[in-house]
N, CA, C and O atoms as a Maestro MAE file, in Angstrom:
{
 s_m_m2io_version
 :::
 2.0.0
}

f_m_ct {
 s_m_title
 :::
 protein
 m_atom[276] {
  # First column is atom index #
  i_m_mmod_type
  r_m_x_coord
  r_m_y_coord
  r_m_z_coord
  i_m_residue_number
  s_m_chain_name
  s_m_pdb_residue_name
  s_m_pdb_atom_name
  i_m_atomic_number
  :::
  1 25 -6.858 -14.403 -2.445 1 A "MET " " N  " 7
  2 3 -8.027 -14.135 -1.975 1 A "MET " " CA " 6
  3 2 -8.324 -15.049 -0.561 1 A "MET " " C  " 6
  4 15 -8.923 -14.696 0.454 1 A "MET " " O  " 8
  5 25 -7.737 -16.238 -0.852 2 A "LYS " " N  " 7
  6 3 -7.962 -17.206 0.367 2 A "LYS " " CA " 6
  7 2 -7.549 -16.583 1.650 2 A "LYS " " C  " 6
  8 15 -8.250 -16.362 2.637 2 A "LYS " " O  " 8
  9 25 -5.910 -16.265 1.406 3 A "ARG " " N  " 7
  10 3 -5.396 -15.672 2.571 3 A "ARG " " CA " 6
  11 2 -5.873 -14.530 3.299 3 A "ARG " " C  " 6
  12 15 -5.525 -14.335 4.464 3 A "ARG " " O  " 8
  13 25 -6.787 -13.629 2.571 4 A "TYR " " N  " 7
  14 3 -7.256 -12.843 3.216 4 A "TYR " " CA " 6
  15 2 -9.014 -13.275 4.004 4 A "TYR " " C  " 6
  16 15 -9.641 -12.695 4.890 4 A "TYR " " O  " 8
  17 25 -9.294 -14.342 3.307 5 A "PHE " " N  " 7
  18 3 -10.484 -14.786 4.010 5 A "PHE " " CA " 6
  19 2 -9.975 -15.582 5.620 5 A "PHE " " C  " 6
  20 15 -10.603 -15.538 6.678 5 A "PHE " " O  " 8
  21 25 -9.013 -16.088 5.425 6 A "ILE " " N  " 7
  22 3 -8.457 -16.801 6.815 6 A "ILE " " CA " 6
  23 2 -8.210 -15.434 7.569 6 A "ILE " " C  " 6
  24 15 -8.883 -15.181 8.568 6 A "ILE " " O  " 8
  25 25 -7.444 -14.725 7.198 7 A "PHE " " N  " 7
  26 3 -6.861 -13.299 7.993 7 A "PHE " " CA " 6
  27 2 -8.102 -12.387 8.453 7 A "PHE " " C  " 6
  28 15 -7.926 -11.874 9.558 7 A "PHE " " O  " 8
  29 25 -9.401 -12.062 7.784 8 A "ALA " " N  " 7
  30 3 -10.442 -11.938 8.044 8 A "ALA " " CA " 6
  31 2 -11.080 -12.490 9.142 8 A "ALA " " C  " 6
  32 15 -11.528 -11.760 10.026 8 A "ALA " " O  " 8
  33 25 -11.186 -13.856 9.193 9 A "LEU " " N  " 7
  34 3 -11.999 -15.195 10.081 9 A "LEU " " CA " 6
  35 2 -11.090 -14.943 11.654 9 A "LEU " " C  " 6
  36 15 -11.584 -14.951 12.782 9 A "LEU " " O  " 8
  37 25 -10.018 -14.784 11.376 10 A "ILE " " N  " 7
  38 3 -8.854 -14.693 12.783 10 A "ILE " " CA " 6
  39 2 -9.362 -13.333 13.260 10 A "ILE " " C  " 6
  40 15 -9.995 -13.301 14.316 10 A "ILE " " O  " 8
  41 25 -9.145 -12.229 12.589 11 A "CYS " " N  " 7
  42 3 -9.578 -10.791 13.150 11 A "CYS " " CA " 6
  43 2 -11.195 -10.746 13.839 11 A "CYS " " C  " 6
  44 15 -11.474 -10.353 14.972 11 A "CYS " " O  " 8
  45 25 -12.057 -11.218 12.896 12 A "GLY " " N  " 7
  46 3 -13.232 -11.279 13.454 12 A "GLY " " CA " 6
  47 2 -13.562 -12.377 15.151 12 A "GLY " " C  " 6
  48 15 -14.224 -12.134 16.159 12 A "GLY " " O  " 8
  49 25 -12.906 -13.304 14.824 13 A "LEU " " N  " 7
  50 3 -12.688 -14.068 15.976 13 A "LEU " " CA " 6
  51 2 -12.153 -13.568 17.284 13 A "LEU " " C  " 6
  52 15 -12.448 -14.001 18.397 13 A "LEU " " O  " 8
  53 25 -11.338 -12.610 16.998 14 A "PHE " " N  " 7
  54 3 -10.419 -11.727 18.076 14 A "PHE " " CA " 6
  55 2 -11.293 -10.695 18.497 14 A "PHE " " C  " 6
  56 15 -11.434 -10.436 19.692 14 A "PHE " " O  " 8
  57 25 -12.063 -9.911 17.335 15 A "VAL " " N  " 7
  58 3 -13.132 -8.903 18.203 15 A "VAL " " CA " 6
  59 2 -14.109 -9.558 19.057 15 A "VAL " " C  " 6
  60 15 -14.216 -9.400 20.273 15 A "VAL " " O  " 8
  61 25 -15.069 -10.584 18.033 16 A "ALA " " N  " 7
  62 3 -15.793 -11.356 18.776 16 A "ALA " " CA " 6
  63 2 -15.283 -11.469 20.185 16 A "ALA " " C  " 6
  64 15 -15.866 -10.660 20.908 16 A "ALA " " O  " 8
  65 25 -14.428 -12.168 20.799 17 A "ALA " " N  " 7
  66 3 -14.198 -12.617 22.115 17 A "ALA " " CA " 6
  67 2 -13.547 -11.409 22.847 17 A "ALA " " C  " 6
  68 15 -13.583 -11.370 24.077 17 A "ALA " " O  " 8
  69 25 -13.113 -10.689 22.320 18 A "SER " " N  " 7
  70 3 -12.904 -9.282 23.269 18 A "SER " " CA " 6
  71 2 -14.092 -8.630 23.574 18 A "SER " " C  " 6
  72 15 -14.131 -8.140 24.702 18 A "SER " " O  " 8
  73 25 -15.053 -8.497 22.884 19 A "VAL " " N  " 7
  74 3 -16.422 -7.956 23.079 19 A "VAL " " CA " 6
  75 2 -17.131 -8.928 24.661 19 A "VAL " " C  " 6
  76 15 -17.803 -8.492 25.595 19 A "VAL " " O  " 8
  77 25 -16.687 -10.135 24.426 20 A "VAL " " N  " 7
  78 3 -17.557 -11.130 25.462 20 A "VAL " " CA " 6
  79 2 -16.522 -10.946 27.022 20 A "VAL " " C  " 6
  80 15 -16.796 -11.115 28.210 20 A "VAL " " O  " 8
  81 25 -15.466 -10.592 26.418 21 A "SER " " N  " 7
  82 3 -14.374 -10.350 27.496 21 A "SER " " CA " 6
  83 2 -14.547 -9.495 28.877 21 A "SER " " C  " 6
  84 15 -15.143 -8.452 28.609 21 A "SER " " O  " 8
  85 25 -14.290 -9.569 29.987 22 A "GLY " " N  " 7
  86 3 -14.470 -8.052 30.760 22 A "GLY " " CA " 6
  87 2 -14.966 -8.422 32.311 22 A "GLY " " C  " 6
  88 15 -14.641 -7.937 33.394 22 A "GLY " " O  " 8
  89 25 -15.829 -9.416 31.978 23 A "ALA " " N  " 7
  90 3 -16.851 -9.918 33.597 23 A "ALA " " CA " 6
  91 2 -15.771 -11.212 34.101 23 A "ALA " " C  " 6
  92 15 -15.100 -11.986 33.418 23 A "ALA " " O  " 8
  93 25 -15.888 -11.106 35.262 24 A "GLN " " N  " 7
  94 3 -14.752 -11.980 36.068 24 A "GLN " " CA " 6
  95 2 -14.993 -13.346 35.505 24 A "GLN " " C  " 6
  96 15 -14.087 -14.137 35.244 24 A "GLN " " O  " 8
  97 25 -16.531 -13.622 35.300 25 A "LYS " " N  " 7
  98 3 -16.646 -15.076 34.985 25 A "LYS " " CA " 6
  99 2 -17.206 -14.801 33.812 25 A "LYS " " C  " 6
  100 15 -18.330 -14.345 33.601 25 A "LYS " " O  " 8
  101 25 -16.191 -15.163 32.894 26 A "SER " " N  " 7
  102 3 -16.696 -15.095 31.212 26 A "SER " " CA " 6
  103 2 -16.049 -15.685 30.588 26 A "SER " " C  " 6
  104 15 -14.918 -15.779 31.066 26 A "SER " " O  " 8
  105 25 -16.228 -16.319 29.424 27 A "PRO " " N  " 7
  106 3 -15.052 -17.107 28.299 27 A "PRO " " CA " 6
  107 2 -14.180 -15.930 27.910 27 A "PRO " " C  " 6
  108 15 -14.544 -14.756 27.986 27 A "PRO " " O  " 8
  109 25 -13.190 -16.280 27.555 28 A "SER " " N  " 7
  110 3 -12.146 -15.387 27.460 28 A "SER " " CA " 6
  111 2 -10.930 -16.135 26.035 28 A "SER " " C  " 6
  112 15 -9.987 -16.893 26.264 28 A "SER " " O  " 8
  113 25 -11.324 -15.665 24.771 29 A "ALA " " N  " 7
  114 3 -10.795 -16.525 23.804 29 A "ALA " " CA " 6
  115 2 -8.977 -15.812 23.696 29 A "ALA " " C  " 6
  116 15 -8.710 -14.664 24.053 29 A "ALA " " O  " 8
  117 25 -8.274 -16.482 23.315 30 A "PHE " " N  " 7
  118 3 -6.708 -16.299 23.189 30 A "PHE " " CA " 6
  119 2 -6.469 -17.120 21.988 30 A "PHE " " C  " 6
  120 15 -6.710 -18.304 21.751 30 A "PHE " " O  " 8
  121 25 -5.861 -16.059 21.206 31 A "LEU " " N  " 7
  122 3 -5.303 -16.825 19.996 31 A "LEU " " CA " 6
  123 2 -3.578 -16.691 19.980 31 A "LEU " " C  " 6
  124 15 -3.133 -15.629 19.544 31 A "LEU " " O  " 8
  125 25 -2.784 -17.541 20.355 32 A "PRO " " N  " 7
  126 3 -1.424 -17.761 20.488 32 A "PRO " " CA " 6
  127 2 -0.706 -16.676 19.111 32 A "PRO " " C  " 6
  128 15 0.093 -15.746 19.222 32 A "PRO " " O  " 8
  129 25 -1.309 -17.199 17.964 33 A "ILE " " N  " 7
  130 3 -0.418 -16.326 16.577 33 A "ILE " " CA " 6
  131 2 -1.740 -15.882 16.068 33 A "ILE " " C  " 6
  132 15 -2.700 -16.573 15.730 33 A "ILE " " O  " 8
  133 25 -1.588 -14.488 16.082 34 A "LYS " " N  " 7
  134 3 -3.132 -13.586 15.663 34 A "LYS " " CA " 6
  135 2 -2.916 -13.329 13.969 34 A "LYS " " C  " 6
  136 15 -3.839 -12.880 13.290 34 A "LYS " " O  " 8
  137 25 -1.752 -13.630 13.461 35 A "LYS " " N  " 7
  138 3 -1.756 -13.028 12.255 35 A "LYS " " CA " 6
  139 2 -0.944 -14.158 11.628 35 A "LYS " " C  " 6
  140 15 -0.143 -14.724 12.372 35 A "LYS " " O  " 8
  141 25 -1.069 -14.688 9.979 36 A "PHE " " N  " 7
  142 3 -0.465 -15.788 9.588 36 A "PHE " " CA " 6
  143 2 -0.330 -15.483 8.038 36 A "PHE " " C  " 6
  144 15 -1.469 -15.362 7.586 36 A "PHE " " O  " 8
  145 25 0.348 -15.363 7.340 37 A "GLU " " N  " 7
  146 3 0.948 -14.677 5.986 37 A "GLU " " CA " 6
  147 2 1.062 -16.015 5.032 37 A "GLU " " C  " 6
  148 15 1.997 -16.806 5.158 37 A "GLU " " O  " 8
  149 25 0.132 -16.163 4.177 38 A "PHE " " N  " 7
  150 3 0.676 -17.438 3.387 38 A "PHE " " CA " 6
  151 2 1.726 -16.850 2.170 38 A "PHE " " C  " 6
  152 15 1.811 -15.700 1.741 38 A "PHE " " O  " 8
  153 25 2.374 -17.885 1.838 39 A "ALA " " N  " 7
  154 3 3.525 -17.617 0.642 39 A "ALA " " CA " 6
  155 2 2.519 -17.599 -0.323 39 A "ALA " " C  " 6
  156 15 1.451 -18.100 0.030 39 A "ALA " " O  " 8
  157 25 2.611 -17.027 -1.759 40 A "PRO " " N  " 7
  158 3 2.384 -17.016 -2.640 40 A "PRO " " CA " 6
  159 2 1.717 -18.283 -3.437 40 A "PRO " " C  " 6
  160 15 2.528 -19.047 -3.961 40 A "PRO " " O  " 8
  161 25 0.680 -18.511 -3.548 41 A "VAL " " N  " 7
  162 3 0.180 -19.781 -4.834 41 A "VAL " " CA " 6
  163 2 -0.554 -19.467 -5.781 41 A "VAL " " C  " 6
  164 15 -1.294 -18.495 -5.937 41 A "VAL " " O  " 8
  165 25 -0.270 -20.527 -6.560 42 A "LEU " " N  " 7
  166 3 -0.908 -20.266 -8.004 42 A "LEU " " CA " 6
  167 2 -2.374 -20.440 -7.741 42 A "LEU " " C  " 6
  168 15 -2.892 -21.135 -6.866 42 A "LEU " " O  " 8
  169 25 -3.040 -19.582 -8.776 43 A "ASP " " N  " 7
  170 3 -4.432 -19.439 -8.613 43 A "ASP " " CA " 6
  171 2 -4.940 -20.863 -8.959 43 A "ASP " " C  " 6
  172 15 -4.489 -21.585 -9.848 43 A "ASP " " O  " 8
  173 25 -6.070 -21.176 -8.009 44 A "GLY " " N  " 7
  174 3 -6.758 -22.748 -7.951 44 A "GLY " " CA " 6
  175 2 -6.367 -23.890 -6.758 44 A "GLY " " C  " 6
  176 15 -7.112 -24.723 -6.243 44 A "GLY " " O  " 8
  177 25 -4.981 -23.637 -6.513 45 A "VAL " " N  " 7
  178 3 -4.365 -24.783 -5.664 45 A "VAL " " CA " 6
  179 2 -5.236 -24.217 -4.008 45 A "VAL " " C  " 6
  180 15 -5.611 -23.140 -3.545 45 A "VAL " " O  " 8
  181 25 -5.238 -25.007 -3.765 46 A "GLN " " N  " 7
  182 3 -5.962 -25.429 -2.385 46 A "GLN " " CA " 6
  183 2 -4.869 -25.294 -1.173 46 A "GLN " " C  " 6
  184 15 -4.054 -26.202 -1.009 46 A "GLN " " O  " 8
  185 25 -4.873 -24.290 -0.438 47 A "ILE " " N  " 7
  186 3 -3.881 -24.076 0.732 47 A "ILE " " CA " 6
  187 2 -4.704 -24.327 2.300 47 A "ILE " " C  " 6
  188 15 -5.933 -24.398 2.288 47 A "ILE " " O  " 8
  189 25 -4.160 -24.416 3.250 48 A "GLN " " N  " 7
  190 3 -4.168 -24.190 4.410 48 A "GLN " " CA " 6
  191 2 -3.775 -24.162 5.787 48 A "GLN " " C  " 6
  192 15 -2.788 -24.840 6.074 48 A "GLN " " O  " 8
  193 25 -4.335 -23.526 6.688 49 A "HIS " " N  " 7
  194 3 -3.611 -23.780 8.032 49 A "HIS " " CA " 6
  195 2 -4.379 -23.481 8.768 49 A "HIS " " C  " 6
  196 15 -5.286 -22.705 8.466 49 A "HIS " " O  " 8
  197 25 -4.206 -24.161 10.300 50 A "THR " " N  " 7
  198 3 -5.215 -24.370 11.405 50 A "THR " " CA " 6
  199 2 -4.718 -23.393 12.551 50 A "THR " " C  " 6
  200 15 -3.669 -23.349 13.194 50 A "THR " " O  " 8
  201 25 -5.979 -22.555 12.561 51 A "PHE " " N  " 7
  202 3 -5.398 -21.566 13.725 51 A "PHE " " CA " 6
  203 2 -6.009 -22.039 15.127 51 A "PHE " " C  " 6
  204 15 -7.140 -22.521 15.177 51 A "PHE " " O  " 8
  205 25 -5.102 -21.859 16.416 52 A "ALA " " N  " 7
  206 3 -5.553 -22.372 17.272 52 A "ALA " " CA " 6
  207 2 -6.224 -21.140 18.197 52 A "ALA " " C  " 6
  208 15 -5.641 -20.062 18.315 52 A "ALA " " O  " 8
  209 25 -7.480 -21.414 18.823 53 A "ILE " " N  " 7
  210 3 -8.100 -20.616 19.885 53 A "ILE " " CA " 6
  211 2 -8.096 -21.270 21.245 53 A "ILE " " C  " 6
  212 15 -8.518 -22.425 21.312 53 A "ILE " " O  " 8
  213 25 -7.692 -20.698 22.277 54 A "GLN " " N  " 7
  214 3 -8.141 -21.155 23.315 54 A "GLN " " CA " 6
  215 2 -8.831 -20.430 24.238 54 A "GLN " " C  " 6
  216 15 -8.615 -19.228 24.400 54 A "GLN " " O  " 8
  217 25 -9.810 -21.173 24.990 55 A "ASN " " N  " 7
  218 3 -10.542 -20.376 26.008 55 A "ASN " " CA " 6
  219 2 -9.834 -20.466 27.287 55 A "ASN " " C  " 6
  220 15 -9.695 -21.507 27.929 55 A "ASN " " O  " 8
  221 25 -9.281 -19.010 27.702 56 A "LYS " " N  " 7
  222 3 -8.953 -19.063 28.974 56 A "LYS " " CA " 6
  223 2 -9.800 -18.249 30.029 56 A "LYS " " C  " 6
  224 15 -9.286 -17.535 30.890 56 A "LYS " " O  " 8
  225 25 -10.806 -18.389 29.907 57 A "GLY " " N  " 7
  226 3 -11.864 -17.933 30.603 57 A "GLY " " CA " 6
  227 2 -12.634 -19.294 31.290 57 A "GLY " " C  " 6
  228 15 -12.442 -20.494 31.095 57 A "GLY " " O  " 8
  229 25 -13.470 -18.666 32.069 58 A "THR " " N  " 7
  230 3 -14.095 -19.641 33.160 58 A "THR " " CA " 6
  231 2 -15.501 -20.426 32.679 58 A "THR " " C  " 6
  232 15 -15.902 -21.486 33.161 58 A "THR " " O  " 8
  233 25 -16.053 -19.773 31.780 59 A "LEU " " N  " 7
  234 3 -17.330 -20.102 31.010 59 A "LEU " " CA " 6
  235 2 -17.189 -20.703 29.431 59 A "LEU " " C  " 6
  236 15 -16.278 -20.425 28.652 59 A "LEU " " O  " 8
  237 25 -18.056 -21.381 29.234 60 A "THR " " N  " 7
  238 3 -17.897 -21.984 27.802 60 A "THR " " CA " 6
  239 2 -17.776 -20.847 26.879 60 A "THR " " C  " 6
  240 15 -18.622 -19.964 27.021 60 A "THR " " O  " 8
  241 25 -16.664 -20.654 25.725 61 A "LEU " " N  " 7
  242 3 -16.577 -19.978 25.044 61 A "LEU " " CA " 6
  243 2 -17.516 -20.215 23.303 61 A "LEU " " C  " 6
  244 15 -17.164 -21.110 22.535 61 A "LEU " " O  " 8
  245 25 -18.306 -19.559 23.074 62 A "ASP " " N  " 7
  246 3 -19.387 -19.802 21.722 62 A "ASP " " CA " 6
  247 2 -19.026 -18.899 20.748 62 A "ASP " " C  " 6
  248 15 -19.260 -17.714 20.989 62 A "ASP " " O  " 8
  249 25 -18.492 -19.200 19.672 63 A "ILE " " N  " 7
  250 3 -18.280 -18.992 18.427 63 A "ILE " " CA " 6
  251 2 -19.523 -18.665 17.785 63 A "ILE " " C  " 6
  252 15 -19.999 -19.757 17.475 63 A "ILE " " O  " 8
  253 25 -20.394 -17.656 17.376 64 A "LEU " " N  " 7
  254 3 -21.697 -17.387 17.277 64 A "LEU " " CA " 6
  255 2 -21.539 -16.680 15.817 64 A "LEU " " C  " 6
  256 15 -22.520 -16.621 15.076 64 A "LEU " " O  " 8
  257 25 -20.548 -16.260 15.507 65 A "LYS " " N  " 7
  258 3 -20.728 -15.296 14.131 65 A "LYS " " CA " 6
  259 2 -19.147 -14.928 13.700 65 A "LYS " " C  " 6
  260 15 -18.436 -14.149 14.336 65 A "LYS " " O  " 8
  261 25 -18.831 -15.496 12.749 66 A "ILE " " N  " 7
  262 3 -17.787 -15.067 11.908 66 A "ILE " " CA " 6
  263 2 -18.040 -14.327 10.761 66 A "ILE " " C  " 6
  264 15 -19.161 -14.334 10.251 66 A "ILE " " O  " 8
  265 25 -17.030 -13.629 10.259 67 A "ARG " " N  " 7
  266 3 -17.391 -12.253 8.803 67 A "ARG " " CA " 6
  267 2 -16.045 -12.257 8.695 67 A "ARG " " C  " 6
  268 15 -15.135 -12.428 9.506 67 A "ARG " " O  " 8
  269 25 -16.109 -11.976 7.230 68 A "THR " " N  " 7
  270 3 -14.916 -11.520 6.470 68 A "THR " " CA " 6
  271 2 -14.833 -10.131 5.861 68 A "THR " " C  " 6
  272 15 -15.939 -9.646 5.620 68 A "THR " " O  " 8
  273 25 -13.649 -9.279 5.518 69 A "ASP " " N  " 7
  274 3 -14.053 -8.230 4.962 69 A "ASP " " CA " 6
  275 2 -13.064 -8.179 3.881 69 A "ASP " " C  " 6
  276 15 -13.094 -7.262 3.059 69 A "ASP " " O  " 8
  :::
 }
 m_bond[275] {
  # First column is bond index #
  i_m_from
  i_m_to
  i_m_order
  :::
  1 1 2 1
  2 2 3 1
  3 3 4 2
  4 3 5 1
  5 5 6 1
  6 6 7 1
  7 7 8 2
  8 7 9 1
  9 9 10 1
  10 10 11 1
  11 11 12 2
  12 11 13 1
  13 13 14 1
  14 14 15 1
  15 15 16 2
  16 15 17 1
  17 17 18 1
  18 18 19 1
  19 19 20 2
  20 19 21 1
  21 21 22 1
  22 22 23 1
  23 23 24 2
  24 23 25 1
  25 25 26 1
  26 26 27 1
  27 27 28 2
  28 27 29 1
  29 29 30 1
  30 30 31 1
  31 31 32 2
  32 31 33 1
  33 33 34 1
  34 34 35 1
  35 35 36 2
  36 35 37 1
  37 37 38 1
  38 38 39 1
  39 39 40 2
  40 39 41 1
  41 41 42 1
  42 42 43 1
  43 43 44 2
  44 43 45 1
  45 45 46 1
  46 46 47 1
  47 47 48 2
  48 47 49 1
  49 49 50 1
  50 50 51 1
  51 51 52 2
  52 51 53 1
  53 53 54 1
  54 54 55 1
  55 55 56 2
  56 55 57 1
  57 57 58 1
  58 58 59 1
  59 59 60 2
  60 59 61 1
  61 61 62 1
  62 62 63 1
  63 63 64 2
  64 63 65 1
  65 65 66 1
  66 66 67 1
  67 67 68 2
  68 67 69 1
  69 69 70 1
  70 70 71 1
  71 71 72 2
  72 71 73 1
  73 73 74 1
  74 74 75 1
  75 75 76 2
  76 75 77 1
  77 77 78 1
  78 78 79 1
  79 79 80 2
  80 79 81 1
  81 81 82 1
  82 82 83 1
  83 83 84 2
  84 83 85 1
  85 85 86 1
  86 86 87 1
  87 87 88 2
  88 87 89 1
  89 89 90 1
  90 90 91 1
  91 91 92 2
  92 91 93 1
  93 93 94 1
  94 94 95 1
  95 95 96 2
  96 95 97 1
  97 97 98 1
  98 98 99 1
  99 99 100 2
  100 99 101 1
  101 101 102 1
  102 102 103 1
  103 103 104 2
  104 103 105 1
  105 105 106 1
  106 106 107 1
  107 107 108 2
  108 107 109 1
  109 109 110 1
  110 110 111 1
  111 111 112 2
  112 111 113 1
  113 113 114 1
  114 114 115 1
  115 115 116 2
  116 115 117 1
  117 117 118 1
  118 118 119 1
  119 119 120 2
  120 119 121 1
  121 121 122 1
  122 122 123 1
  123 123 124 2
  124 123 125 1
  125 125 126 1
  126 126 127 1
  127 127 128 2
  128 127 129 1
  129 129 130 1
  130 130 131 1
  131 131 132 2
  132 131 133 1
  133 133 134 1
  134 134 135 1
  135 135 136 2
  136 135 137 1
  137 137 138 1
  138 138 139 1
  139 139 140 2
  140 139 141 1
  141 141 142 1
  142 142 143 1
  143 143 144 2
  144 143 145 1
  145 145 146 1
  146 146 147 1
  147 147 148 2
  148 147 149 1
  149 149 150 1
  150 150 151 1
  151 151 152 2
  152 151 153 1
  153 153 154 1
  154 154 155 1
  155 155 156 2
  156 155 157 1
  157 157 158 1
  158 158 159 1
  159 159 160 2
  160 159 161 1
  161 161 162 1
  162 162 163 1
  163 163 164 2
  164 163 165 1
  165 165 166 1
  166 166 167 1
  167 167 168 2
  168 167 169 1
  169 169 170 1
  170 170 171 1
  171 171 172 2
  172 171 173 1
  173 173 174 1
  174 174 175 1
  175 175 176 2
  176 175 177 1
  177 177 178 1
  178 178 179 1
  179 179 180 2
  180 179 181 1
  181 181 182 1
  182 182 183 1
  183 183 184 2
  184 183 185 1
  185 185 186 1
  186 186 187 1
  187 187 188 2
  188 187 189 1
  189 189 190 1
  190 190 191 1
  191 191 192 2
  192 191 193 1
  193 193 194 1
  194 194 195 1
  195 195 196 2
  196 195 197 1
  197 197 198 1
  198 198 199 1
  199 199 200 2
  200 199 201 1
  201 201 202 1
  202 202 203 1
  203 203 204 2
  204 203 205 1
  205 205 206 1
  206 206 207 1
  207 207 208 2
  208 207 209 1
  209 209 210 1
  210 210 211 1
  211 211 212 2
  212 211 213 1
  213 213 214 1
  214 214 215 1
  215 215 216 2
  216 215 217 1
  217 217 218 1
  218 218 219 1
  219 219 220 2
  220 219 221 1
  221 221 222 1
  222 222 223 1
  223 223 224 2
  224 223 225 1
  225 225 226 1
  226 226 227 1
  227 227 228 2
  228 227 229 1
  229 229 230 1
  230 230 231 1
  231 231 232 2
  232 231 233 1
  233 233 234 1
  234 234 235 1
  235 235 236 2
  236 235 237 1
  237 237 238 1
  238 238 239 1
  239 239 240 2
  240 239 241 1
  241 241 242 1
  242 242 243 1
  243 243 244 2
  244 243 245 1
  245 245 246 1
  246 246 247 1
  247 247 248 2
  248 247 249 1
  249 249 250 1
  250 250 251 1
  251 251 252 2
  252 251 253 1
  253 253 254 1
  254 254 255 1
  255 255 256 2
  256 255 257 1
  257 257 258 1
  258 258 259 1
  259 259 260 2
  260 259 261 1
  261 261 262 1
  262 262 263 1
  263 263 264 2
  264 263 265 1
  265 265 266 1
  266 266 267 1
  267 267 268 2
  268 267 269 1
  269 269 270 1
  270 270 271 1
  271 271 272 2
  272 271 273 1
  273 273 274 1
  274 274 275 1
  275 275 276 2
  :::
 }
}
């Protein structure tokens, strides 16, 4: 369940960033790694992975909403 949450989080960030890109002076989110698959874990074990999000645009990148599927 947790790996699906993190995957959905990344997808949501990518979609939100692509919506605001397009203008010459705008933020532009870049995810070097767009997908990460966790190895199987036992129920109740906490797992963690850090995803890097880079702003390749000229304005501040604000992440306003994150949703999971």
